[in-house]
C-alpha positions in Angstrom: 9.9 24.2 -8.1 13.7 23.7 -8.9 14.2 21.0 -11.6 17.8 21.0 -11.0 18.2 17.7 -9.0 20.6 15.0 -9.5 17.6 12.6 -10.7 16.2 14.9 -13.2 15.5 13.3 -16.7 17.1 10.5 -14.9 16.6 6.7 -13.4 18.3 5.4 -11.0 20.3 2.1 -11.8 23.0 2.1 -8.7 23.6 5.4 -10.2 22.0 8.6 -12.0 21.8 7.7 -15.7 19.5 8.1 -18.9 16.8 6.0 -19.3 16.1 4.1 -22.5 12.8 5.1 -22.8 13.6 8.9 -22.8 12.0 11.2 -20.1 8.5 11.2 -18.5 7.0 14.6 -17.5 5.1 14.3 -13.6 2.4 16.5 -13.4 0.5 18.0 -10.4 -3.1 16.5 -10.7 -4.6 19.6 -9.0 -3.6 22.1 -11.8 -1.6 20.1 -14.5 1.2 21.8 -14.2 4.7 20.0 -14.9 6.4 19.6 -11.8 9.5 17.7 -12.8 10.8 15.3 -15.3 12.2 12.2 -14.7 13.9 9.5 -17.0 11.7 6.5 -18.5 13.3 3.1 -18.3 12.9 0.8 -21.2 12.7 -3.1 -21.0 16.6 -3.1 -21.9 17.3 -1.1 -18.8 15.0 -3.2 -16.9 17.4 -6.4 -18.0 20.5 -4.6 -17.2 19.5 -3.6 -13.7 18.5 -7.4 -12.7 21.6 -8.5 -13.9 23.3 -6.0 -12.0 21.2 -6.5 -8.9 21.8 -10.4 -9.1 25.4 -9.5 -9.0 25.6 -7.2 -6.1 22.8 -9.2 -3.8 25.3 -12.1 -3.1 27.7 -10.1 -1.6 25.3 -7.9 0.5 23.8 -11.3 1.8 27.3 -12.4 3.1 27.9 -8.9 4.7 27.2 -8.8 8.8 24.0 -8.1 9.6 24.8 -4.9 11.3 26.1 -3.2 8.1 22.6 -3.6 6.4 20.8 -2.4 9.7 23.1 0.5 9.6 22.2 1.5 6.2 18.3 1.7 7.5 19.3 3.4 10.6 21.2 6.0 8.5 18.5 6.6 6.0 15.7 7.1 8.5 18.1 9.8 10.4 18.5 11.3 6.7 14.6 11.7 6.3 13.9 12.7 10.1 16.3 15.6 9.6 14.7 17.0 6.6 11.3 15.3 6.0 10.8 18.3 3.6 12.9 16.8 1.1 9.7 14.2 0.6 6.8 16.0 1.3 7.5 18.9 -1.1 6.9 16.2 -3.8 4.0 14.1 -1.9 1.7 17.1 -1.7 2.2 18.3 -5.8 3.0 14.8 -7.0 -0.1 12.4 -5.7 -2.2 15.6 -4.6 -1.5 14.6 -0.8 -3.0 17.0 1.7 0.1 18.3 4.1 -1.4 16.3 7.0 -1.4 13.2 5.1 2.1 14.0 3.7 3.9 14.3 6.8 2.0 11.2 8.4 3.3 9.5 4.9 7.0 10.6 6.0 6.3 9.2 9.5 5.4 5.6 8.4 8.2 5.9 6.0 10.4 6.5 9.4 8.9 3.4 11.0 9.7 1.1 8.2 12.9 2.1 8.2 13.2 1.6 11.8 11.6 -1.8 11.8 13.7 -3.1 9.0 16.7 -2.1 10.5 15.6 -4.5 13.6 14.3 -7.1 11.3 18.6 -7.1 10.2 19.1 -8.9 13.5 16.1 -10.6 14.1 16.6 -14.9 14.5 16.6 -16.2 11.2 15.7 -19.7 12.2 14.8 -22.2 14.6 16.4 -25.4 15.9 13.9 -28.3 15.3 13.4 -31.6 17.1 14.2 -34.5 14.9 13.6 -38.3 15.1 17.2 -39.1 14.1 20.4 -38.0 16.0 21.5 -34.7 14.0 21.1 -31.1 14.0 18.2 -29.8 12.4 17.0 -26.2 12.0 14.6 -24.2 9.5 16.3 -20.9 8.6 15.0 -18.0 6.5 17.5 -17.1 3.4 17.2 -14.3 1.1 15.6 -14.9 -2.2 17.7 -12.8 -4.7 16.3 -9.9 -6.6 12.8 -8.8 -5.4 10.6 -7.0 -8.1 8.4 -4.3 -6.4 5.6 -2.5 -8.0 4.0 0.4 -6.3 1.2 2.7 -6.7 0.4 6.5 -6.6 -1.9 7.0 -3.6 0.8 6.6 -0.6 3.6 6.1 -3.1 6.7 6.7 -0.5 5.4 4.4 2.6 3.8 1.3 -0.1 7.4 1.1 -2.2 9.2 1.6 1.6 7.2 -1.3 3.2 8.5 -3.7 0.5 12.0 -2.1 -0.4 13.5 -1.7 3.3 12.6 -5.1 4.6 13.6 -6.9 1.3 17.0 -4.8 1.3 17.3 -5.5 5.3 17.3 -9.3 5.2 20.0 -9.3 2.2 18.1 -8.9 -0.8 18.5 -6.8 -3.9 15.5 -4.6 -5.4 14.2 -3.4 -8.6 11.6 -0.8 -7.8 8.9 0.5 -10.4 7.0 3.2 -9.1 3.9 4.2 -10.5 4.5 6.5 -13.5 2.2 9.1 -12.2 4.6 9.4 -8.6 7.9 8.5 -9.8 9.6 10.9 -7.3 8.0 10.4 -4.0 7.4 7.0 -5.1 11.3 6.0 -5.7 13.8 8.7 -7.0 13.7 10.2 -3.6 14.1 6.8 -2.0 17.1 6.0 -3.8 18.7 9.3 -3.2 18.3 9.0 0.3 19.3 5.2 0.1 22.6 6.0 -1.6 23.4 8.7 0.8 23.0 6.4 3.8 25.7 4.0 2.0 23.8 1.4 0.5 26.3 -0.6 -2.1 25.9 0.1 -5.6 23.6 -2.3 -7.3 21.4 -3.2 -4.7 18.6 -0.7 -5.6 17.0 0.3 -9.0 14.5 2.6 -9.7 12.9 2.4 -13.1 9.8 4.8 -13.4 8.3 3.5 -16.9 4.9 2.1 -17.9 3.1 -1.2 -18.0 5.7 -2.8 -20.5 8.4 -2.5 -18.1 6.3 -3.7 -15.7 5.1 -6.9 -17.7 8.7 -7.7 -18.3 9.5 -7.4 -14.3 6.7 -9.9 -13.5 7.8 -12.3 -16.0 11.4 -12.1 -15.9 13.0 -15.4 -14.8 16.1 -14.0 -12.9 13.3 -12.3 -10.4 12.1 -15.1 -8.0 9.5 -12.8 -6.2 7.2 -9.8 -6.9 5.6 -7.6 -4.3 2.8 -5.8 -6.0 0.4 -2.9 -4.4 -2.3 -2.2 -6.2 -5.9 -2.9 -7.4 -7.4 -6.4 -7.6 -7.8 -6.3 -11.5 -4.0 -5.5 -11.8 -3.1 -8.3 -9.2 -5.0 -10.9 -10.9 -2.9 -10.4 -14.4 0.3 -10.1 -12.3 -0.7 -13.5 -10.7 -1.7 -15.3 -14.3 1.9 -13.8 -16.2 3.8 -14.9 -12.8 2.0 -18.6 -13.0 4.3 -20.4 -15.8 7.5 -19.2 -13.8 5.9 -20.3 -10.5 7.5 -17.4 -8.8 6.3 -16.1 -5.2 4.0 -13.3 -5.6 2.9 -11.1 -2.5 -0.3 -9.1 -3.9 -1.5 -6.3 -1.7 -5.0 -5.3 -3.4 -8.3 -3.4 -3.2 -10.3 -3.4 -0.7 -14.5 -2.3 -0.1 -14.3 -2.0 3.4 -17.4 -2.1 6.1 -17.6 0.6 8.7 -20.6 -1.2 11.3 -22.3 0.9 13.4 -23.8 -0.8 16.1 -27.1 0.1 17.9 -25.6 1.4 21.1 -22.6 3.5 19.4 -22.4 7.0 19.7 -23.7 8.5 16.5 -22.1 11.7 16.5 -18.5 10.0 17.2 -19.3 7.4 14.7 -20.0 9.8 11.8 -16.7 11.6 12.6 -14.8 8.5 12.3 -16.8 7.4 9.5 -16.0 10.6 7.6 -12.4 10.3 8.1 -12.5 6.5 7.1 -14.3 7.6 3.5 -12.9 11.0 2.9 -9.0 10.9 3.9 -6.5 11.9 1.0 -9.9 12.0 -1.5 -10.7 8.5 -0.6 -8.2 6.8 -2.6 -6.9 4.6 0.1 -7.5 0.9 -0.1 -8.3 0.7 3.3 -11.1 3.6 3.1 -14.5 2.9 4.4 -16.7 1.8 1.4 -19.8 0.6 3.1 -21.3 2.1 6.0 -23.6 0.1 7.7 -26.1 1.5 10.1 -29.2 0.2 12.0 -32.5 1.1 10.2 -33.8 3.4 13.1 -30.3 5.6 13.1 -29.8 6.1 9.3 -31.3 9.2 9.1 -29.4 10.5 12.3 -26.4 9.0 11.0 -26.6 10.6 7.3 -27.4 13.9 8.7 -24.1 13.6 11.0 -22.3 12.6 7.8 -23.5 15.1 5.4 -22.9 18.0 7.9 -19.2 16.9 8.0 -18.6 16.6 4.2 -20.5 19.8 3.7 -17.8 21.9 5.7 -14.8 20.1 4.5 -12.5 22.1 2.4 -11.4 20.9 -1.0 -8.8 22.6 -3.4 -4.9 23.0 -4.1 -3.2 20.6 -1.7 -0.5 23.2 -1.8 -2.6 25.5 0.3 -2.7 24.0 3.9 -6.4 25.5 4.4 -7.5 22.7 2.1 -8.4 19.3 4.0 -8.4 17.3 0.6 -6.9 17.7 -2.9 -7.6 16.3 -6.2 -8.4 12.9 -8.0 -5.4 11.5 -9.4 -6.5 11.8 -12.9 -9.3 12.7 -15.1 -10.0 9.0 -15.8 -10.1 7.8 -12.1 -12.4 11.0 -11.5 -14.7 9.9 -14.3 -15.0 6.8 -12.6 -15.9 8.4 -9.2 -18.6 10.0 -10.6 -19.9 7.5 -13.0 -20.4 5.3 -10.0 -22.0 8.2 -8.0 -24.5 8.9 -10.5 -25.1 4.9 -11.3 -26.1 4.3 -7.4 -28.4 7.5 -7.4 -30.0 6.4 -10.4 -30.2 2.9 -8.7 -32.1 4.5 -5.7 -29.6 6.0 -3.5 -30.1 9.3 -2.3 -27.5 12.2 -2.5 -27.2 13.4 0.6 -23.9 15.9 0.3 -21.6 16.4 -2.9 -22.0 14.7 -6.0 -20.1 17.7 -7.5 -16.3 18.5 -8.6 -14.4 21.2 -10.2 -11.4 20.0 -12.4 -10.2 17.0 -10.3 -11.3 18.3 -7.0 -14.1 16.1 -6.3 -16.3 17.2 -3.1 -17.2 14.9 0.0 -19.9 12.9 -1.1 -22.7 10.7 1.0 -25.3 8.3 -0.2 -28.0 7.3 1.9 -30.3 4.1 1.2 -27.6 2.8 -1.2 -29.3 -0.7 -2.4 -26.4 -3.6 -1.8 -26.8 -4.1 -6.0 -25.6 -1.1 -7.2 -22.0 -0.2 -7.9 -21.7 2.2 -4.9 -22.0 -0.8 -2.8 -20.4 -3.5 -4.7 -17.5 -1.6 -6.1 -14.4 -0.1 -4.7 -15.0 3.5 -5.4 -11.7 5.0 -4.6 -13.0 8.5 -4.4 -14.4 10.7 -1.7 -17.7 8.5 -1.3 -19.2 7.2 1.6 -22.2 4.7 0.9 -24.9 4.3 3.7 -26.5 1.0 3.8 -29.0 -0.3 6.5 -29.5 -3.4 8.2 -32.1 -4.7 10.8 -29.8 -7.0 13.0 -26.5 -7.5 13.7 -26.3 -11.1 12.2 -27.7 -9.2 8.9 -24.8 -7.1 9.1 -22.3 -9.5 9.5 -23.6 -11.3 6.6 -23.7 -8.2 4.5 -20.1 -7.7 5.4 -19.0 -11.0 4.4 -21.1 -10.9 1.2 -18.0 -8.9 -0.5 -15.6 -10.3 -2.7 -13.0 -8.1 -0.7 -11.5 -8.8 3.0 -9.0 -6.1 3.8 -10.3 -3.9 6.7 -13.5 -3.8 8.9 -14.3 -1.1 11.5 -16.8 -1.4 14.2 -18.6 1.3 16.4 -20.1 0.1 19.7 -20.3 1.3 23.2 -19.4 -2.6 24.0 -16.0 -3.3 22.6 -16.0 -6.9 24.1 -19.3 -7.7 22.3 -17.5 -6.4 18.8 -14.2 -8.5 20.0 -16.6 -11.6 19.7 -18.0 -10.5 16.5 -14.7 -10.3 14.8 -14.4 -13.9 14.9 -17.3 -14.3 12.5 -15.6 -11.5 10.1 -13.1 -12.5 7.2 -11.0 -9.5 7.0 -7.4 -8.9 7.2 -8.0 -6.7 10.1 -10.8 -5.3 12.4 -10.7 -2.2 14.5 -13.0 -1.8 16.9 -14.0 2.0 18.1 -11.9 3.3 15.0 -12.3 3.6 11.3 -10.7 1.6 8.8 -7.8 3.0 8.0 -4.6 1.9 10.0 -1.0 1.0 9.6 1.6 0.3 11.6 5.1 -1.1 10.6 5.0 -3.2 13.9 1.7 -4.8 13.1 1.1 -7.6 10.3 -0.6 -5.8 7.1 -2.4 -8.0 4.3 -6.1 -9.0 3.2 -8.0 -12.1 2.4 -9.8 -13.0 -0.6 -9.8 -10.5 -3.5 -7.6 -8.2 -0.9 -4.6 -10.1 -1.2 -2.6 -13.4 -1.1 1.1 -14.5 -1.0 2.0 -12.7 2.5 1.8 -10.1 5.0 3.8 -6.9 5.5 4.8 -5.8 9.0 7.3 -6.9 11.4 8.9 -10.3 11.4 6.3 -11.6 8.9 8.6 -9.8 6.3 10.8 -12.7 6.8 8.1 -15.2 5.3 7.4 -12.8 2.8 10.9 -11.7 1.4 13.0 -14.5 2.3 12.9 -18.6 1.7 12.8 -21.2 4.6 15.5 -23.6 4.4 15.7 -26.6 6.3 19.2 -27.6 7.0 20.1 -31.1 9.1 23.7 -31.9 10.1 25.3 -35.2 11.2 28.7 -35.8 12.5 29.6 -38.3 9.9 27.9 -40.0 7.1 26.6 -43.7 7.3 26.0 -46.2 5.2 22.8 -47.3 3.7 21.0 -50.5 2.6 22.3 -50.4 -1.0 
């Protein structure tokens, strides 16, 4: 792969410049090869970026909304004309299969389209007042938004913060995951620059944890939008607390896939396999707990294992492979240790449980005890743990027993009954007759409990996430007070 692009060995600081942290080799998890070299930022780079962003943001916020919308529309058009400029990096850098990479481009385009529309949304509402005056609540941009994004869907999980934040008049400093700095940031910066985004409004700083920590604690960054693990989210919330800054956390999940007694088992297994194995299970919305009636568990396990055994796993640059690699060796070891510990705790290995390099076979675990790590932990690997229940009430209790609350799926022949069950489920999303992985730019997305806090992504709720709500009153004249 050619390594002669504008961002080679560079960071984006309103333009392509050398990073104070030297360079960073980007490796393909499938074979360990170096696919590119990018710049690495240090804390001094971050300080300069925040200062420059702060200056540029004031003018950007004052511009007419059609100018901001036009940048989003142009960026979408540029990517739509040449989606390969992104997919060519998503595949080797994040281990994405071709289908997943193409779908991610579609999600990025949707975020840009919705961000363009967001720029023209009403920014407030006129309020009733007990006094004779004009009163309104209005959204105003916050200033510089700090964005920290993960490796698994690097492009869209960066763009869903970057695009709406820019569209409503903010500037952005983005720290992508150091394992996916190109598809998670540098390509996006390149597209925005071509789309006419003014200098200084977007900064992309590939870097390590030290720069991320400095971004979170920076006094001139009033809002952090973070997507990643719950453990990291807790550390970010703690670090931001002394400054009382707004923290938007989109965190992990251990999502229940509930098969009701009247479900079509073959169809349920197909959906459950997709929910657990897509992108090697490295998705916060992945189906992590398959809850099946006792009398259907054997049939469901057999169907799911049959699907797992026929899935092709290997180099994601080969379109014939459905699944690619786990992102790195540490994560593979974690996945395998959870599988082995769960089997030791009494679960049955119905399929998989083996790996070649970083390529982990789709794995089905049956009869998973509710106190085993395969049930309680977010695995972030291609593993489908199956646990049985006797009554629907018990199943709902099992779902709600998790510390997480991101996504739940219910499979049934009676969707209206499932809709009533959703009232009893504490989860940011409930999908009836589907699996747990879903995302639309027009829908509110966010978790509850340990799966997130501080707001949602999507459509006009982005105004709440990336703006301050200001109350403004106006009287025709000043009047005297009693003293």
